[in-house]
Structure formats: structure tokens, C-alpha cells
VOKETOR-239661 format. One record per residue: residue in three letters; x, y, z of N, C-alpha, C in turn; residue number from 1. Coordinates in steps of 0.001 Angstrom, whole numbers, plus 500000, padded with zeros to 6 digits. Example, Ala and Ser with C-alpha at 12.3 -4.5 7.8 and 13.67 -1.06 7.14 Angstrom:
% VOKETOR-239661
SITE    r    n.px    n.py    n.pz   ca.px   ca.py   ca.pz    c.px    c.py    c.pz    k
SITE  ala  513190  494310  507800  512300  495500  507800  513200  496700  507800    1
SITE  ser  512850  497750  507080  513670  498940  507140  512900  500030  507870    2
This chain:
% VOKETOR-239661
SITE    r    n.px    n.py    n.pz   ca.px   ca.py   ca.pz    c.px    c.py    c.pz    k
SITE  met  279042  388667  821727  279365  388529  823442  279349  387314  823821    1
SITE  ala  278236  386935  822748  278468  385293  823458  279059  384836  823137    2
SITE  asp  279369  384417  821778  280422  383825  820978  282074  383377  822238    3
SITE  gly  282392  385123  822772  283386  385496  822790  283305  385340  824621    4
SITE  leu  282783  384763  824923  281954  384054  826580  282159  382951  826408    5
SITE  arg  282146  382387  825270  281740  380720  825057  283129  380483  824814    6
SITE  val  283621  381228  824003  285170  380743  823595  286424  380781  825017    7
SITE  ser  285585  381691  825754  286332  382383  827239  286086  380789  828371    8
SITE  lys  284920  380487  828024  284937  379241  829029  285413  378229  828032    9
SITE  asn  285320  378119  827491  286120  376496  826230  287647  376377  826915   10
SITE  gly  288234  377609  827044  289658  377660  826910  289685  377563  828280   11
SITE  gln  288850  377791  829460  289253  377674  831015  289037  375945  831244   12
SITE  leu  287865  375983  830204  288109  374451  829896  288951  373873  830306   13
SITE  phe  290055  373619  828725  291256  373583  827987  292341  373810  829479   14
SITE  ala  292674  374708  830050  293194  375088  830639  293413  373611  831941   15
SITE  arg  292419  374542  833086  291899  373348  833741  292083  371921  833389   16
SITE  asn  291795  371470  832561  292090  369771  832138  293145  368893  831492   17
SITE  leu  294358  370122  831288  295137  369951  830139  296288  369014  831439   18
SITE  asp  296920  368350  830428  297689  366803  831451  298768  367585  830546   19
SITE  trp  300046  368422  831796  301578  368240  831365  302191  367441  830336   20
SITE  asn  302082  366117  830912  303199  364657  830745  302240  364973  829192   21
SITE  leu  300662  364918  828701  300806  364886  827116  301749  365602  826296   22
SITE  val  301508  367007  827033  302558  368205  826038  303302  368011  826233   23
SITE  lys  304050  366933  827173  306098  366461  827035  305709  365145  826188   24
SITE  leu  304761  364761  826020  304697  362988  824552  305413  364183  823643   25
SITE  phe  303640  364614  823730  303322  366120  822214  305295  366432  821606   26
SITE  leu  305086  366856  822291  307264  367629  822224  307562  366323  821895   27
SITE  gly  307859  364841  822410  309067  364242  822192  308508  363444  820777   28
SITE  ile  306768  363661  820075  307170  363021  819276  308156  364050  818141   29
SITE  val  307436  365186  818075  307963  366021  817163  309251  365940  817496   30
SITE  arg  309941  365613  818058  311676  366018  817892  312427  364555  817717   31
SITE  ser  311361  363805  818209  312155  362037  817962  311268  361839  815977   32
SITE  gly  310867  362267  815780  310107  362885  814555  309269  361166  813990   33
SITE  gly  308698  360793  815186  308127  359451  815112  307439  358692  816512   34
SITE  ile  306246  358010  816613  305877  357814  817891  307002  356406  818051   35
SITE  ser  307284  355498  817014  308015  354506  817739  309374  354853  818119   36
SITE  thr  310027  356420  817470  311377  356369  818163  310875  357281  819465   37
SITE  ala  309801  357682  819655  309499  358508  820809  309340  358008  822238   38
SITE  ala  308601  357184  821451  308447  355569  822818  310253  355655  823084   39
SITE  arg  310963  354935  822573  312133  355080  822170  312982  355959  823441   40
SITE  ala  312687  356899  822716  313346  358068  823947  312693  358285  825039   41
SITE  leu  311689  358467  825215  310406  358105  826274  311051  357319  827784   42
SITE  asn  311384  355763  826877  311172  355272  827499  310253  354160  827999   43
SITE  lys  309017  354706  826998  307590  354069  827064  306939  353171  826020   44
SITE  gln  306565  352427  825975  305533  351225  825230  304400  352610  824630   45
SITE  gln  305291  351920  822680  304671  352403  821559  302958  352473  821456   46
SITE  pro  302562  351533  822270  300857  351740  822884  300757  352613  823505   47
SITE  thr  301542  353170  824929  300985  353675  825627  301547  355060  824670   48
SITE  ile  302473  355344  823798  302849  356542  823437  301448  357325  822423   49
SITE  ser  301135  355964  821740  299941  355891  821203  298538  356734  821630   50
SITE  ala  298332  356139  822543  297148  356233  823697  297278  357999  824012   51
SITE  gly  298035  358213  824694  298499  359693  824990  298306  360353  823580   52
SITE  leu  298824  360698  823027  298781  361205  821994  297015  361061  821333   53
SITE  lys  296193  359922  821189  294607  360170  821384  294602  361079  822331   54
SITE  arg  294724  360879  823950  294029  361535  824676  294237  362985  824227   55
SITE  leu  295070  363819  823660  295509  365221  824038  294804  365338  822547   56
SITE  glu  294969  364356  820907  294232  365046  820272  292925  365296  820429   57
SITE  asp  291905  364303  821007  290709  364498  821882  290278  365815  822693   58
SITE  his  291599  365580  823175  291033  367049  824373  291750  368207  823420   59
SITE  val  292106  368369  822428  292347  369858  821630  291967  370116  820471   60
SITE  gly  291121  368297  820163  290219  368391  818977  290339  368926  817676   61
SITE  ala  291743  367914  817516  292205  368258  816372  293623  367145  816156   62
SITE  gln  293441  366848  814455  294510  365491  814366  295726  366203  814383   63
SITE  leu  296543  365672  815265  297717  366488  815072  298855  365798  814285   64
SITE  phe  298619  365015  814272  299955  363590  813434  299223  363412  811998   65
SITE  val  299803  363027  811138  299693  362260  809739  301400  360887  809566   66
SITE  arg  300764  360549  809859  301849  359020  809590  302334  359330  808061   67
SITE  thr  303981  358934  807924  304330  358845  806529  305226  357899  806386   68
SITE  ala  305932  357945  805649  306794  356863  805621  308112  356751  806025   69
SITE  arg  308526  358370  806801  309255  358491  807120  309492  358660  808989   70
SITE  gly  307811  358215  809295  307738  358479  810552  305885  359354  811011   71
SITE  val  306332  360424  811075  304793  361528  811070  305108  362760  810826   72
SITE  ala  304286  363529  810405  304435  364671  809765  303372  366291  810571   73
SITE  leu  303482  366915  810779  302685  367518  811468  301724  368477  810950   74
SITE  thr  300323  368195  811363  299253  368758  810415  299171  370839  811012   75
SITE  pro  298695  371659  810271  298533  372482  810127  297968  372892  812171   76
SITE  ala  297287  372158  812548  296969  372484  814288  297858  371933  815255   77
SITE  ala  299354  370884  814658  299913  370681  815365  300989  371661  815289   78
SITE  arg  301575  372092  814078  302054  373017  814759  301848  374158  814968   79
SITE  ser  300509  374540  815024  299681  375927  815785  300052  375135  817344   80
SITE  phe  299675  374096  817936  299853  373649  819328  301829  373814  819744   81
SITE  leu  302532  373647  818516  304031  373471  819155  304740  374714  819836   82
SITE  lys  304102  376112  819357  304541  376752  819483  303847  377350  821134   83
SITE  ser  302533  377179  821583  302392  377021  822854  303092  376107  823964   84
SITE  ala  303160  374476  823183  303544  373941  824204  304977  374284  824554   85
SITE  glu  305657  374501  823771  307058  374839  823717  307386  376136  824773   86
SITE  glu  306561  377384  824389  306275  378457  825486  306126  377754  826811   87
SITE  ile  304846  376610  827158  304708  375875  827961  306217  375545  828530   88
SITE  glu  306758  374691  827754  307700  373824  828383  309058  374730  828855   89
SITE  val  309632  376152  827941  310097  376977  828873  309477  377411  830132   90
SITE  leu  308101  377840  830280  307631  378718  831717  308159  377696  832389   91
SITE  ile  307318  376560  832332  307872  375821  833873  309226  375261  834188   92
SITE  ser  310056  374874  833134  311760  374567  832825  311572  375760  834132   93
SITE  gly  311593  377351  834032  311791  378029  834559  311654  378635  836093   94
SITE  leu  310370  377178  836348  309662  377704  838360  310771  377472  838861   95
SITE  pro  311722  376226  839276  312050  376045  840232  313697  377525  839718   96
SITE  gly  313874  377796  839592  314686  379280  839441  314057  380530  840057   97
SITE  glu  312832  380565  839170  312689  381500  839906  311717  381648  841067   98
SITE  val  311299  380356  841971  310701  380654  843148  311988  380587  843986   99
SITE  ala  313371  379829  843133  314049  380221  844979  314944  381836  844371  100
SITE  arg  314735  382285  842931  315169  383640  843229  314539  384124  844005  101
SITE  ser  313102  384571  844178  312104  384957  844840  312804  384705  846489  102
SITE  ser  312563  383720  846800  313438  383709  847621  314185  383425  848737  103
SITE  ala  315326  384023  847666  317039  383980  847823  317673  385084  849580  104
SITE  asn  316631  386009  848948  316549  387441  849681  315803  387445  851002  105
SITE  leu  314773  386026  851215  314092  386211  852879  315135  387121  853337  106
SITE  gln  313990  387824  854634  314915  387922  856059  313626  388249  856634  107
SITE  gly  313777  387921  857689  312940  389325  859146  312285  387700  859957  108
SITE  leu  311296  388130  860171  311147  387118  861901  309402  386707  861207  109
SITE  val  308362  385431  861486  307250  384513  861529  307162  384685  862580  110
SITE  asn  306584  385548  863185  305364  384937  864730  304405  383831  864312  111
SITE  val  304877  382877  865004  304156  381476  864929  304024  381355  866206  112
SITE  arg  302289  381370  866697  301918  381171  868009  301145  379837  868168  113
SITE  val  301149  378495  868685  300408  377773  868750  299470  376798  870146  114
SITE  ile  298565  376519  869731  298408  375441  871356  299455  374626  871701  115
SITE  ser  299777  373981  872937  301149  373217  873997  300725  371957  872724  116
SITE  asp  301576  371536  873174  301923  370311  872671  301668  369467  870980  117
SITE  leu  302035  370436  870135  300974  370439  869260  302026  368774  868258  118
SITE  val  301309  367295  867648  301922  366643  867219  300906  367385  865388  119
SITE  ser  302449  367224  864854  301785  367511  863197  302764  367211  862564  120
SITE  pro  303612  366176  861952  304429  365511  861389  304424  366961  860284  121
SITE  glu  303314  367359  858996  303883  367813  858426  303975  369191  858439  122
SITE  phe  303564  370083  859617  304279  371428  859812  305198  371146  860138  123
SITE  asp  306084  370243  860615  307333  370398  861708  308758  370426  859719  124
SITE  gln  307661  369362  858596  308562  369396  857947  308598  370179  857302  125
SITE  ala  307067  371535  856934  307199  372116  855886  308261  373691  856967  126
SITE  met  308191  373875  858121  309535  374512  858808  310929  374090  858420  127
SITE  val  311219  372899  858300  312578  372266  858087  312629  372966  856910  128
SITE  ala  311959  372942  855784  312109  372541  854639  312335  373840  854593  129
SITE  phe  311400  375309  854694  310858  376672  854879  313053  377313  855530  130
SITE  his  313634  376400  856285  314452  376899  856891  315582  376751  856355  131
SITE  gln  315472  375634  855555  316733  375223  854912  316830  376070  853232  132
SITE  ile  315247  376765  853183  315469  377873  851908  315655  379350  852221  133
SITE  asn  315296  379135  853649  315219  380582  854095  316190  380902  855075  134
SITE  pro  317256  380732  855585  318367  380730  856699  318227  381994  857272  135
SITE  asp  317545  382920  856672  318176  384378  857351  316575  384802  857871  136
SITE  val  315281  383664  857775  313988  384233  858861  313939  383345  859574  137
SITE  glu  314214  384453  860917  313875  383691  862026  312257  383088  862650  138
SITE  ile  312178  382187  863100  310382  381399  862817  310421  381780  864694  139
SITE  arg  310000  382033  864935  309386  382252  866623  308188  381865  867265  140
SITE  leu  308163  380822  867550  307168  379444  868217  306234  379699  869761  141
SITE  asp  305579  380677  870033  305171  380561  870689  303752  380099  871890  142
SITE  ile  304195  379658  872912  302483  378478  873339  301714  379703  873485  143
SITE  ala  299947  379273  873541  299082  379422  874077  297706  378778  874168  144
SITE  pro  297175  379314  874574  295216  378774  874555  294913  379464  873087  145
SITE  trp  294522  377977  872914  293597  378102  871599  292954  379867  871851  146
SITE  arg  292001  380210  872500  291909  381079  872189  292038  382594  872171  147
SITE  asp  293344  383126  872661  294672  383238  872363  295603  383114  871515  148
SITE  val  295622  382112  870933  295808  381952  869465  295299  382659  868721  149
SITE  val  294057  382676  868583  292833  383400  867251  293238  384645  868066  150
SITE  leu  292932  384952  869138  293231  386981  869412  294151  387118  868508  151
SITE  ser  296083  386395  869106  296700  387311  868507  296798  387288  866825  152
SITE  val  296223  386495  866080  296629  386391  865115  295505  388226  864545  153
SITE  lys  294398  387949  865169  292884  388661  865030  293549  390655  864842  154
SITE  asp  295076  390572  866153  295016  391873  866325  297026  391736  865780  155
SITE  gly  297372  391112  864880  298725  391283  864238  299439  390598  865462  156
SITE  ser  299930  389839  866440  300483  389720  866747  301283  388587  867184  157
SITE  ala  300483  387894  865954  301274  386628  865437  300768  386302  863874  158
SITE  asp  301992  385976  863204  301845  386012  861445  300699  384714  861641  159
SITE  ile  300748  383372  862017  300327  382473  861873  300053  381426  862956  160
SITE  gly  299408  381594  863059  298379  380667  864744  297648  379325  864221  161
SITE  ile  297895  378447  865048  297737  376844  864646  296500  376515  866451  162
SITE  ala  295834  376369  866159  294592  375987  867354  293241  375331  866441  163
SITE  cys  292275  375056  867615  291241  374800  866763  290336  376172  866886  164
SITE  ala  289238  376399  866610  288767  377014  867020  287271  376723  866314  165
SITE  ala  286468  377048  867407  284891  376667  868402  283876  377705  866887  166
SITE  val  284176  379469  866854  283283  379884  866051  283803  380630  864854  167
SITE  pro  284621  380344  864078  285607  381417  862965  285195  382381  862283  168
SITE  ser  286057  383507  862415  285762  385010  862750  285697  384849  861090  169
SITE  pro  284929  385767  860785  285010  386317  859130  286367  386848  858669  170
SITE  glu  287190  387600  859231  288455  388140  858699  289824  387327  858917  171
SITE  leu  289313  386277  859033  290977  385417  859503  290135  384073  858133  172
SITE  cys  291052  383423  857830  291793  382537  856702  291927  381040  857960  173
SITE  tyr  291232  379886  857729  291415  378792  858352  291411  377912  857543  174
SITE  arg  292699  377488  857362  292950  376270  856460  293408  375335  857619  175
SITE  pro  292702  373813  857254  292659  372997  858118  294158  371732  858061  176
SITE  leu  294738  371727  859474  296171  370988  859071  295844  369812  860258  177
SITE  met  295128  369383  860763  295202  367891  860997  293758  367918  862406  178
SITE  arg  293620  366565  861985  291954  366800  863291  292409  365731  864234  179
SITE  glu  292400  366159  865651  292506  365264  866110  291400  364933  867180  180
SITE  trp  291636  363646  868022  290611  363217  869013  290936  363237  870069  181
SITE  gln  290092  363625  871351  290517  363737  873116  289885  362246  873070  182
SITE  gln  290479  361742  874349  290485  360316  874515  290985  360127  876314  183
SITE  leu  290075  360098  876915  289876  359764  878342  291054  358769  879029  184
SITE  tyr  292296  359226  879555  292805  358468  880275  292797  358756  882061  185
SITE  cys  293702  357103  882089  293767  356635  883788  295395  356554  883575  186
SITE  gly  296086  357015  885380  297388  356763  885664  297163  354593  885560  187
SITE  arg  297996  354209  885576  298528  352703  886144  298050  352641  887250  188
SITE  gly  298285  353599  888307  297749  352973  889993  296063  353139  889801  189
SITE  his  295543  353661  888627  294142  354221  889005  293514  352211  888875  190
SITE  ala  292170  352077  889710  291401  350537  889665  291203  350445  888448  191
SITE  ala  290751  351161  887122  289786  351291  886081  291251  350925  885166  192
SITE  phe  292352  350710  885585  293756  350797  884673  293305  348787  884330  193
SITE  gly  293719  348746  882619  293504  347833  881680  291890  347521  881367  194
SITE  gln  290971  348063  881872  289426  348526  881651  288842  348735  880466  195
SITE  gly  287281  349156  879767  287278  350048  879021  285399  350278  879792  196
SITE  ile  285532  351338  879215  284364  352009  879910  283518  352056  879200  197
SITE  ser  282263  351850  878607  281468  351746  877704  280703  352719  877921  198
SITE  glu  279729  353327  879141  279164  354920  879294  279581  355642  879868  199
SITE  pro  280374  356786  879719  281246  357831  880008  280419  358665  881548  200
SITE  glu  279109  358858  881286  278391  359094  882996  278709  358228  883692  201
SITE  ile  279466  356893  884083  279717  356252  885175  280860  356939  886004  202
SITE  leu  281734  358113  885337  282854  358774  885614  282802  359937  886213  203
SITE  ala  281725  360019  886357  280934  361053  886707  281804  362145  888206  204
SITE  asp  282024  361190  889023  282549  360795  890036  284067  360886  890317  205
SITE  glu  284730  360821  889155  285978  360679  889159  287023  361913  889149  206
SITE  ile  287587  362268  890171  289033  363851  890379  288873  363316  888821  207
SITE  phe  289143  365285  888777  289097  364822  887084  290917  366323  886743  208
SITE  val  291728  365900  886279  292804  366841  885665  292184  367642  884143  209
SITE  leu  292578  368569  884496  291740  369455  883480  292902  370496  882707  210
SITE  thr  292245  371038  881791  293237  371724  880691  292984  372559  880790  211
SITE  gly  291526  373690  881713  291759  374966  881627  291197  375918  880886  212
SITE  lys  292100  377153  880007  291286  378005  879046  291829  377093  878103  213
SITE  asp  292597  375972  877430  293396  375195  876531  292159  374332  875820  214
SITE  glu  290974  374154  876853  290196  372577  875883  288922  372981  875377  215
SITE  pro  289354  372434  873533  288666  372751  872980  286969  372670  873224  216
SITE  ala  286120  373434  872201  284801  373610  872937  283696  372408  872879  217
SITE  glu  283985  371474  871637  283695  370039  871537  284315  369230  873249  218
SITE  leu  285339  368993  873433  285435  368360  875239  285115  369002  875528  219
SITE  thr  284718  370497  876242  283754  370885  876925  282498  370188  876701  220
SITE  asp  281738  370239  876203  280208  370155  875359  280101  368682  875590  221
SITE  phe  281199  367667  875351  281003  366197  875695  281529  366182  877374  222
SITE  arg  282254  366877  878107  281977  366908  879651  280766  367288  879886  223
SITE  gln  280373  368207  879988  279236  368818  880427  278032  368004  880167  224
SITE  arg  278002  367019  878594  276846  365995  878399  276608  364656  879455  225
SITE  tyr  278303  364185  879470  278550  363053  880589  278647  363693  882192  226
SITE  gly  278163  364724  882745  278976  365355  883595  280347  365039  884205  227
SITE  leu  281260  364781  882976  282667  364666  883796  283383  366464  884198  228
SITE  gly  284036  365916  885047  284954  366874  885723  284658  368170  886446  229
SITE  glu  283379  367412  886932  282956  368372  887827  284019  367985  890062  230
SITE  arg  284711  367437  889513  285698  367779  890973  286895  367287  890154  231
SITE  ala  287075  368582  890583  288646  368637  889767  290026  368747  890827  232
SITE  gly  290700  367774  890594  292141  367493  891438  293162  368311  891000  233
SITE  ala  293240  369177  889822  294466  369329  889314  293558  370368  887990  234
SITE  ser  294235  371138  888018  294695  371502  886576  295687  372336  885904  235
SITE  ala  296068  372001  884585  297276  372839  883935  296997  373269  882632  236
SITE  glu  297728  374344  882282  297331  374834  881066  298127  374165  879805  237
SITE  thr  299204  373540  879909  299721  372596  878944  299727  371288  878760  238
SITE  leu  299575  370837  877650  298811  368885  877573  300312  368531  878642  239
SITE  tyr  301192  368937  878274  302520  367626  879149  302407  368154  880489  240
SITE  glu  301854  369408  881095  301697  369163  883322  300611  367994  882977  241
SITE  val  299821  368200  881824  298051  367267  882102  298074  365603  882234  242
SITE  lys  298945  365887  881188  299346  364431  881205  300276  363987  881999  243
SITE  arg  301278  364516  882458  302625  364112  883498  301136  364355  885253  244
SITE  leu  300606  364678  885208  299345  364661  887116  298516  363199  886361  245
SITE  ile  297913  362988  885625  297314  361506  885219  298224  360891  885188  246
SITE  gln  299349  360967  884782  300848  359748  885256  300749  359095  886502  247
SITE  ile  300458  360573  886943  301321  360505  888803  300000  359983  889726  248
SITE  gly  299040  359850  889070  297466  359418  889394  296969  360240  890128  249
SITE  ile  297259  362008  890292  296034  363175  890934  294742  363226  890166  250
SITE  gly  294185  362779  889062  293128  362879  888540  292859  361721  887036  251
SITE  ile  292184  361659  886167  292099  360714  885430  291691  362481  884436  252
SITE  gly  292113  362638  883373  292031  363393  882136  291747  363088  880549  253
SITE  phe  291561  363860  880285  291625  363993  878749  292706  364565  878145  254
SITE  leu  292839  364087  876802  294405  364236  876300  294233  363996  874540  255
SITE  pro  294829  364886  874105  294612  364036  872126  295320  363136  872014  256
SITE  thr  295160  361450  871111  295448  360514  871742  296865  360470  870904  257
SITE  ala  297117  361700  869944  298971  361932  869542  299710  362001  870844  258
SITE  val  299118  363096  871197  299813  363496  872607  299949  362321  874004  259
SITE  ala  299082  361909  873681  298980  360640  874392  300225  359431  874464  260
SITE  ala  300310  358839  872862  300477  358284  872387  301481  356886  872995  261
SITE  glu  302563  357710  873269  303799  356763  873304  303669  356664  874995  262
SITE  ala  302868  357696  876083  302977  356927  877491  301706  355839  877667  263
SITE  val  301078  355507  876404  300088  354747  876032  300655  352965  875940  264
SITE  glu  301745  353328  874955  302255  351995  874459  303402  351753  875711  265
SITE  ser  304181  352958  876136  304788  352533  877403  304310  351559  878611  266
SITE  gly  302914  351622  878939  301856  351550  879228  301207  352346  880313  267
SITE  glu  302678  353554  880214  301957  354613  881726  300485  355477  881469  268
SITE  leu  300033  355448  880762  298499  355821  880556  297849  354573  879953  269
SITE  trp  295963  354428  879863  295475  353631  879398  294545  354325  879443  270
SITE  pro  293916  354238  877353  292822  355103  877003  291424  354094  877354  271
SITE  met  290629  355282  878459  289239  353933  879405  287945  354535  878307  272
SITE  leu  287702  355446  877159  286681  355349  876641  286659  354111  875200  273
SITE  asp  285821  353662  874273  285210  353646  873373  285733  354577  872095  274
SITE  pro  286719  354300  871289  287124  355244  870483  285957  355908  869233  275
SITE  ala  284803  355297  869285  284046  356045  868873  283037  356227  868844  276
SITE  ile  283365  356956  870705  282328  358474  871312  282861  358974  871010  277
SITE  leu  284574  359097  870871  285963  360093  871668  285340  361464  870555  278
SITE  pro  285363  362742  871125  285305  364297  870524  286415  364542  869903  279
SITE  thr  286403  365079  868820  287193  365494  867729  287184  366578  867509  280
SITE  tyr  288114  366804  866434  287975  368685  866063  288777  368976  864946  281
SITE  his  288437  369657  864391  290065  369865  863406  290701  371412  864391  282
SITE  val  292074  371082  863579  293268  372349  864418  293775  373176  863187  283
SITE  phe  293328  374337  863257  293439  374890  861789  294956  375363  861573  284
SITE  leu  295809  375987  860611  296400  377218  860180  295466  378206  859776  285
SITE  ile  295746  379016  861048  294655  380688  860453  295714  381935  860577  286
SITE  thr  295200  382456  859510  295888  383889  859290  294997  384903  858440  287
SITE  arg  296038  385904  858943  294913  387149  858030  295664  387132  856532  288
SITE  glu  295236  386873  855699  295478  386853  854645  296597  388057  853903  289
SITE  ala  295665  389115  853917  295881  390631  853557  296873  391370  854460  290
SITE  lys  297010  390803  855388  298260  390998  856519  299651  390537  856922  291
SITE  leu  299804  389355  855246  300214  388846  855554  302219  388422  855530  292
SITE  ser  303472  388935  855695  304736  389318  855432  305226  388759  854349  293
SITE  ala  305726  388979  853483  306766  387976  852729  307101  386343  853110  294
SITE  pro  307759  386506  854502  308289  384925  854989  306900  384025  855689  295
SITE  ala  305975  385128  855913  305340  384294  856275  304716  383572  855239  296
SITE  arg  303922  384518  854028  303344  383613  852987  304763  382837  852448  297
SITE  ala  305485  383125  852611  306229  381465  852164  306067  380808  852723  298
SITE  leu  306481  380572  854304  306255  379717  855353  305117  379171  854915  299
SITE  leu  303876  379945  854736  302132  378937  854704  302180  378276  853164  300
SITE  asp  302664  379118  852239  302786  378944  850627  303605  377177  851596  301
SITE  met  305147  376545  851780  305597  375843  852092  304076  374720  852919  302
SITE  thr  303888  375160  853674  302918  374397  854339  301633  374039  853723  303
SITE  asp  301627  374765  853529  300255  374444  852150  300739  373013  851327  304
SITE  ala  301692  373222  850841  302067  372132  849758  302502  370883  850708  305
SITE  asn  302697  371029  851673  303100  369309  852192  301418  369039  852727  306
SITE  leu  300563  369714  852845  299196  369364  852860  298105  369030  851562  307
SITE  lys  298655  369343  851113  297849  369669  849876  297463  367768  849374  308
SITE  pro  298550  367451  848782  298363  365913  849272  297914  365183  849762  309
SITE  ser  298448  364948  851507  297495  363830  852344  296688  364673  853015  310
SITE  thr  296355  364812  853317  296110  366030  854609  293556  365756  854480  311
SITE  pro  292876  364984  854584  292129  364571  854065  291113  365575  854903  312
SITE  gly  290124  366644  854244  289227  367635  853524  290283  369055  853795  313
SITE  tyr  291416  369269  852951  292541  370113  853387  291995  371108  852120  314
SITE  ser  291129  371911  852114  291323  373679  850806  292052  374416  851239  315
SITE  ala  292902  375257  851184  293183  376741  851352  292227  377409  850709  316
SITE  gly  292210  378425  852101  290816  379229  852430  290286  379800  853159  317
SITE  his  288602  380218  853246  288124  380514  854666  287290  378479  854578  318
SITE  val  286798  377750  856281  286050  377358  856306  285494  377343  857135  319
SITE  glu  284866  376487  857100  283702  376206  858976  284712  375510  859197  320
SITE  pro  284753  375642  860644  285564  374601  861688  283774  373417  861835  321
């Protein structure tokens, strides 16, 4: 029993560490009949081929080739490995077709509920790629405050939610999509326009534009810590309207830095606080994994593929915000 467990663990380790490029190199040597001819066929230097073969042999734990006058000959270990390598090659070569066939007939509706004015190029790219592959699936995008987004995923009225989350629910899955920073902005007509504020509490008597139900918990904590926002001049449920009210001088207010970036660049808004102290939080892709429809799962998988190489802190599955 212990030997079987050891073999199982070794097999899992081998599979986890296997480099497909080394398998391709091995097949290239077999089909070319030698290391130098494989180097020419694969458009690589001979030392690169030799070093890759050495890595593969170390990984397999056996010598794979014996040099001969005519090139190389396969060892018994290589002949055994060759069969598996060719099966892996066939499997991988067939994956694009399998994926295309599995998604070709997708139809239906994916309900996505998001916080207002989301700035996520990765999710935008995922939606474009998804639509190109699945033109018969409709994506319905609804805007709601973040608490409503979470509730809509819980009750099943939304397949995918995009929002911050103060307290994670054990029945939902949270994937980090991006991180937002909230900056305090004033319009061009404000007396502090062009100035930096090092101590937020000196703004406690300022009139604020607030975001109501859509305010992240981290921002609420920050405001209350410094006594900000106790004098409200206006409020709005969408960030676009909050930004507009700040620009025309109704009051100062917080916005995600990505949302305000163009207005800052054009001179319509001024960032007032030191970037080092800004409140920050994750925005998540939120789902009920067991309840996802096939179209919703396909869109989520497309988003996963866009995020994994580039998103710091990304991990598919349940995470703590």
C-alpha cells in the first residue's frame, strides 16, 4: 500500500513538472534521427537541444538515447516514453478543435451585474473574445450598487457579479479581477485645486458629493476615520454622476483613480490626497460555481484565461477580500 502511494505521488509530481516543450524536443530528436538534425529541424542551436535532452532525462530518471555512428538510438526507456509522448501530442493537437466544438452550439443568456463605471480592460477583452466565439449568446449587463450585485448572485438573478465585497459569503466564489484605489478630487473652481493635502482631517468641514449605497466599506472606514463627508452637498448612485457633480463644483468627493484619470488629464479634476494613504480594495468576479450555466461558465473561463498571466494576486476559487 505504501509503495502504491509513493508511485502515485511520484506520478503526480512528474505530471506537475512536465515541460511540454521538452516532449516536443524529444519527438523532434526521434523523428530526425539525431541531435544535430533535430536542431536544424527545430531551428535551435545544438547545445540548446542537448541541454533540453539532459533536463528531460533528469526529469524522466533514465537515459533516452545512445549515440551511434548514424546519429542516436532509442533506449528501452525512450521507446516506452515515445508511446506516451505521441499520445500527449495527439491530445494537445486536438484541444483547439474540442474547445471549438464544445462552444459552437452555445446559446442563451448570461446575466452580468456590475458596479457602475467599471474600468477593466481584461474583462472587456474577455467579453469581446467570448462574443466572437459564441455569437448566439446574449450578454445582459446591468448596473447596481455593490451590495445589490452580491445579493443578485446569491439569489440567482445574476450569473456573474463584479463588485467589491466587505465580508465574503461562504456560498459564493470570489476571483480577484482588479484592485481599485479611491482618491479625493475637487473641481477646477475649488480653492485647493492644484494643491496637495497631507492631512485629510483638515477637509472635515468641506461639502462632499457622496456615492450612497455604492460606497465600498474601505472608503466608508477611511472617511469616518478623518471625519470626511459629514456635510453632504449632493449624492448619486453612479460614479459618472458623482464625477460630474464634483467637476461643476457642488463639492469634493471620492472616485476610483481609473474612473477619474481622463478628467485629471484634461484638467477638470484635481487629486487632493497623498497616493500613499489612499483607501484600496479588490474588485471581484463573484459566482455561484454549482449554479453556473454553460454560457456563463464559458464567459468565466474566458475571463480566467485573460487574467491569469497578468493579474497580481489572481487565483481562481474562493478567496478572502
